[in-house]
Structures are given as structure tokens and as C-alpha cells.
TINU-950230 format. One record per residue (C-alpha): residue in one letter; x, y, z. Coordinates in steps of 0.25 Angstrom, whole numbers, padded with zeros to 4 digits, always signed. Each point is the difference from the previous one (the first is absolute). Example, Ala and Ser with C-alpha at 12.3 -4.5 7.8 and 13.67 -1.06 7.14 Angstrom:
a+0049-0018+0031
s+0006+0014-0002
This chain:
m+0088-0014-0110
k+0009-0008-0009
k-0006+0008-0012
l+0002+0013+0008
f+0015-0004+0003
f+0002-0003-0014
l-0006+0013-0005
l+0009+0008+0010
t+0012-0007-0004
l-0003+0002-0015
a-0002+0015+0003
a+0013+0001+0008
a+0008-0007-0011
t-0007+0009-0011
l+0004+0013+0008
t+0015-0006+0002
a+0001-0002-0015
a-0005+0013-0003
a+0009+0007+0010
q+0012-0008-0007
k-0005+0002-0014
q+0012+0005-0009
v-0004+0013-0008
t+0007+0004-0013
c+0002+0014-0005
h+0005+0002-0014
i+0007+0013+0000
e+0004+0009-0011
g+0007+0013+0000
t+0004+0012-0009
f+0010+0011+0002
l-0003+0013-0007
y+0014+0005+0003
t+0013-0006-0001
p+0005-0005+0014
r+0014-0001+0003
d-0002-0014+0005
t-0007-0012-0006
v-0006-0007+0012
v-0013+0002+0008
h-0001-0006+0014
l-0012-0008+0005
l-0002-0003+0014
p-0010+0000+0012
f-0005+0013+0004
p+0006+0007+0008
g+0013-0008-0002
d+0013+0007-0004
s+0009-0007-0009
r+0012+0004+0008
s-0005-0009+0011
h-0010-0010-0006
p+0000-0010-0011
f-0005+0005-0013
t-0003-0004-0015
a+0008+0008-0010
i-0008+0001-0013
p+0009+0004-0012
v-0005+0012-0009
k+0003-0001-0015
d-0002+0011-0010
g-0009+0007+0011
h-0009-0012+0002
f-0001-0011+0010
a-0009-0012+0003
y-0001-0010+0012
d-0009-0011+0005
f-0001+0002+0015
r-0005-0011+0009
t-0001+0000+0015
d-0008-0007+0011
d-0001+0013+0008
a-0014+0003-0006
g-0006+0014+0001
a+0014+0005+0005
p+0005+0013-0005
f+0013-0001-0009
s+0008+0012-0006
l+0007+0002-0013
w+0010+0011-0003
a+0012+0004-0009
r+0014-0003+0006
d+0005+0012-0007
d-0009+0009+0010
e+0005-0009+0012
r+0014+0003-0003
m-0003+0015+0000
g-0005-0002+0015
f-0014+0003-0002
w-0011-0009-0007
t-0015-0001+0000
p-0005-0014-0003
g-0012-0004-0008
v-0008-0009+0010
f-0010-0011-0004
l-0008-0011+0008
a+0004-0014-0002
v-0013-0005-0007
d-0001-0008-0013
d+0002+0012-0010
t+0006+0006-0012
l+0007+0013+0003
r+0007+0010-0009
f+0009+0011+0006
t+0004+0013-0007
f+0012+0007+0005
d-0001+0014-0005
r+0010+0008+0008
p+0012-0003+0010
r-0004+0000+0014
r-0015-0002-0002
s-0008-0012+0003
p-0004-0007-0013
v-0014+0001-0005
m-0007-0014+0001
e-0011-0006-0008
a-0007-0013+0005
r-0011-0010-0003
s-0003-0005+0014
a-0011+0008+0008
d+0010+0002+0012
n+0011+0006-0008
r-0009+0008-0009
e-0006+0006+0013
l+0014+0003+0005
a+0004+0007-0013
a-0013+0008+0000
f+0003+0005+0014
r+0014+0004-0004
d-0005+0007-0013
t-0011+0008+0009
c+0011+0004+0009
n+0009+0005-0011
r-0012+0008-0006
r-0005+0006+0012
f+0012+0002+0008
n+0012+0000-0010
f+0005-0013+0007
r+0012-0003-0008
e+0006+0015+0000
t-0005+0003+0014
f+0006-0013+0006
e+0009-0006-0009
g+0006+0012-0007
h+0003+0007+0014
f+0014-0006-0001
d+0004+0004-0014
f+0008+0012+0006
a+0010-0010+0005
y+0003-0005-0014
s+0000+0013-0007
d+0012+0009-0004
t-0009+0012+0001
p-0010-0004+0011
h-0013+0008+0001
k-0002+0006+0014
p-0015-0001+0003
t-0007+0013+0002
p-0009+0002+0013
e-0012-0001-0009
e+0005-0014-0006
n+0003-0005+0014
e-0014+0004+0004
q-0006-0007-0012
r+0008-0013+0003
r-0005+0000+0015
a-0014+0002-0005
n+0002-0012-0010
i+0005-0009+0011
l-0011+0004+0010
g-0010-0002-0011
q+0005-0014-0004
d+0000-0004+0014
a-0014+0003+0002
y-0004-0006-0013
e+0008-0013+0003
t-0006-0002+0014
d-0014+0002-0006
y+0003-0010-0011
i+0005-0010+0009
g-0012+0001+0009
r-0010-0002-0012
h+0008-0010-0008
t+0004-0012+0009
g+0008-0008-0010
l+0014-0004-0002
t+0003+0014-0005
g-0004+0006+0013
l+0008-0010+0008
y+0012+0004-0009
l-0002+0015+0002
i+0000-0002+0015
m+0013-0008-0001
d+0006+0010-0009
k-0003+0012+0010
m+0006-0008+0011
f+0012-0003-0008
k+0002+0015-0003
c-0003+0005+0014
k+0004-0011+0009
e-0003+0004+0015
n-0006+0013-0005
t-0011-0007-0008
p-0013+0009+0001
e-0010-0005+0010
p-0011-0001-0011
y+0008-0011-0007
v+0002-0008+0012
e-0015+0001+0004
l-0004-0004-0014
y+0009-0012+0001
r-0005-0005+0014
t-0015+0003-0003
r-0001-0004-0015
y+0011-0008-0005
a+0007-0008+0011
h-0010-0012-0002
l+0000+0001-0016
f+0009-0009-0008
p+0006-0007+0012
e+0010-0008-0009
n+0006+0013-0006
s+0014+0003+0004
m-0003+0014+0001
h-0006-0002+0014
a+0014-0005+0005
y+0006+0013-0004
i-0011+0009+0005
r+0000-0006+0013
a+0016+0001+0001
m-0002+0015-0003
l-0011+0001+0011
d+0011-0005+0009
v+0010+0011-0005
r-0010+0010+0005
k+0003-0005+0014
v+0015+0003-0001
k+0001+0013+0007
v+0009+0007+0010
g-0004-0005+0014
e-0005-0014-0006
q+0007-0013+0000
l+0008-0003-0013
p-0007-0013-0006
d+0009-0012+0001
l+0004-0007-0013
n+0008-0013-0003
a+0010+0000-0011
p+0013-0008-0003
d+0014+0005+0000
a+0010-0003-0012
d+0002-0014+0005
g-0015-0003+0001
r-0001+0000+0015
m-0013+0006+0004
h-0001+0012+0010
s-0011+0007+0007
l+0002+0015+0000
r-0006+0001+0014
e+0010-0010+0006
e+0012+0006-0007
t-0004+0014+0006
r-0006-0004+0014
g+0006+0008+0011
q+0008+0009-0008
v-0002+0014-0007
a+0000-0004-0014
w+0001+0006-0014
v-0008-0008-0010
d+0005+0003-0014
f-0009-0004-0013
w+0009+0001-0012
a+0004-0006-0013
s+0013-0001-0008
w-0006+0008-0011
c-0005+0011+0009
g+0012+0010+0000
p-0007+0010+0010
c-0003-0012+0009
r+0015-0004+0000
r+0005+0014+0003
v-0009+0000+0012
s+0005-0014+0004
r+0015+0004-0001
a-0002+0012+0008
m-0005-0008+0011
i+0013-0009+0001
p+0008+0010+0009
v-0013+0001+0009
y-0001-0015+0001
e+0015-0002+0004
a-0001+0011+0010
w-0012-0005+0007
k-0001-0015-0002
d+0006-0004+0013
r-0010+0009+0008
g-0013-0006-0004
f-0002+0004-0015
t-0001-0009-0012
v-0004+0001-0014
v-0007-0010-0009
g+0000+0002-0015
i-0011-0006-0008
s+0002-0001-0015
r-0010+0000-0011
d+0009-0006-0011
k-0005-0011-0009
d+0013-0007+0001
v+0008-0003+0013
k+0013+0002-0008
d-0004+0014-0003
m-0001+0003+0015
q+0013-0007+0003
t+0007+0008-0010
a-0005+0013+0005
i+0003-0004+0014
r+0014-0003-0003
k+0002+0013-0008
d-0006+0009+0011
g+0005-0007+0012
y-0013-0002+0008
p+0004-0007+0013
w-0014-0003+0005
l-0010-0012-0003
n-0006+0001-0013
l-0013-0007-0004
v-0006-0001-0014
l-0015+0001-0004
l+0000-0008-0013
g-0011+0005-0009
d-0006+0009+0010
d-0015-0001-0005
y-0006+0007+0011
q+0009+0012-0001
r+0005+0000+0015
w+0011+0008-0006
y-0008+0013-0001
s+0004+0014+0003
p-0008+0010+0009
l+0009+0011-0006
p-0002+0008-0012
q+0013-0006-0007
a-0001-0014-0008
t+0010-0006+0010
g-0001-0011+0010
a-0005+0002+0014
t+0007+0001+0013
y-0005-0001+0014
l+0007+0002+0014
v-0007-0009+0010
d+0001+0000+0015
r+0004-0013+0009
d-0014-0004+0000
g-0002+0001-0015
t-0008+0014+0001
i+0003+0009-0012
l+0008+0012+0004
a+0002+0006-0013
i-0003-0002-0015
g+0010+0004-0010
p+0009+0007+0010
t+0013+0006-0005
v+0014-0005+0005
e+0000+0013+0009
e-0013-0003+0006
v+0003-0015+0003
e+0013+0005+0007
a-0008+0010+0008
l-0010-0010+0005
l+0011-0010+0003
e+0006+0010+0009
k-0013+0001+0008
l-0003-0015+0000
l+0013-0007+0002
p+0008+0007+0011
e+0015-0003-0001
e+0000-0010+0012
s-0011-0009-0006
e+0004-0013-0006
t-0006-0009-0010
p-0009-0010+0006
r+0003-0014-0004
């Protein structure tokens, strides 16, 4: 019995040590064009350098090199040119955090770099991307779709080109789901995570089913599972359902429960960030509505995704938001997602019991619903 206990303890210690093993990636890169900026950003996927800590790697004479170390073994990390980010659209090169030597080639602006790797995991990921590019013209179909926004003479796709793009998208989705089902490794887990990041609550059901039946039990220490589970929760956020609760601090560090702050009132919940211009325009437009209805059972809670509380405070002072604002520092699970086509924050109108009445409503729609929900004689419950 003592021997068995010792062996079990040793096995547990070995597993713990393996889970905590630090990995090292030597990263090199080359630009085949001259970027206007001389920095590339490195951070966890699907992070955003506007709201997450990142590593800035200097580029000199078109080349860069960096020894990257992390305890988050097997997790995906992304690398992109800051020049592209400043233009508003960027496509990162993604790699898996395993012991490796990686080389990235940036051959065109607004395109993900081509990756070469030594490890089996990253070679598999690179080979998958290469196959998608050859079979479905991935880089032009997906990444080149937004080139028109940065061209002085934008090309308007013909109906034939649009049809071909649609065929490429459907073809890649079919190939990807088949691949994920046949190759149950880190690449497959990452592809499920990537699809959920892109589609959020609209993630196609085959990806969800593959995760639940083939991947949920694999690599239990991998951090991708936490993100995927959070995205599965996002699928439950629908009109008629309860808005999930979350706990977050205000600017002074005091913790608040979203559910408690909105309980018993019709509430507009506003996910925003100081760097998101469209979000702030929507928030400013809601100020007169809040002032008109705040004494009749209506409230607003803002939730910022800034990585520095001071940025949130500066924006609040400038825009004059009179309501409670909380901050999700380093929002790893992307609660700040948009069910709308625009790349902006999400807004929800919820009833007194927390039921979602509308997702992304306009100011006019909010006012119309308040007229029905809060007759003039109603008073704010206290």
C-alpha cells in the first residue's frame, strides 16, 4: 500500500511538473517589404495589444529575433506587424508554445506571415495553413478581403468573384472540420478555438460537437479549454435568456456584481473601451436617455476592456458618462464580444429580472422599449 501511495504521489508530481514546464521558442523573422514601423507584437492568442500586455520585438534592417519563454505550454500565441495594426486590420501569425525554433516571413502587408518550424506541432499547423492556401486561396479569400478599405482605387468584386469566395469559404470549413475530426492534436484544438474566436455565438455546430466528443478530455492542462468553455457560454447569450453575471472592479478597486447592480431595474449594459471610437459614440448617445429615465427604473452599467484603469478614467471624464463603470483588465475570455457585424463592443438591454430584451439596440429602440416597460408613474425600486 505504501509503495502504491508513493507511486501515485510520484506520478502526480511528474504530471504537475510537466504541466508547469517552461517552454522556449527561438523566433526569427524577415520582412520582404519595408514596413513603416519597426516593431512586431507578440502576445497570447486571441489577445489584442490595445487591451492585453504584449511584447514589442524590434525590427532592424528587415529582421528580428527573440527568445520567447512561457509556462503556458501548448497555448497559441500570435505575432503581427504593428504597422498593420495601426492601419486597423491585421492578420497574425499563430504558433503553439512548444520548445521550437520558428521562422516567420512577412511578404505582404495585411497578410499573416509564413511560418517554418522544427517541432511536430507547429509543422502540422504550418502544413494545414499551406494546404488551405493552395486549395482554397486562403490568404486572398480571407485576409485579402479587406484590401479594398486601404486602396485609393478599390476593386469591386464581380458576382463571379463573390461566388468563388463563398465556395472557398464553404470548402475550407468542410476541410477544416474533417481535419479536426481525423487529427486530434494541439492543432485541432487550436482550430476549434480559432473558429469560436471568429464566430462567437454563431460557431457552427460541427465545431462544438467535435470539441465536446473528441477534444474536451484531451490536454486537460491546456489553457485553450478555458477560452473554449467561455465561448460555449457565449452561445447561451440570446434574447429571452438571462444575461450572465460577472464580477469586476470599479476604478477604485471595489468589486461589483453586474447582477446586483442591475437587479430590479431595466438596464442597459455597455461593453466598451477607451480606444474603441464606435463604442464611445454609442455610449455618449445614451447619456440623454439615461438622464431622462434614471429616476423611473432605468440604469446603465458600463464595462470597460481597457488594460489601464487610467485610460478608462480619462475617457469617462472626456465623454461625461454619469453611470457606474467597471473594468475588465486583461479580458482573456473575451466577454467583450460583439454579436453585431461591426468590430465594436456589445450592448444589452435587460429587464428587471435580468432577461435579455435586446442585443445591440439603437438609442431609438431603447427609448421605445422604455416607454412600454416604464410608464410615467413608476418609481425606481430601492
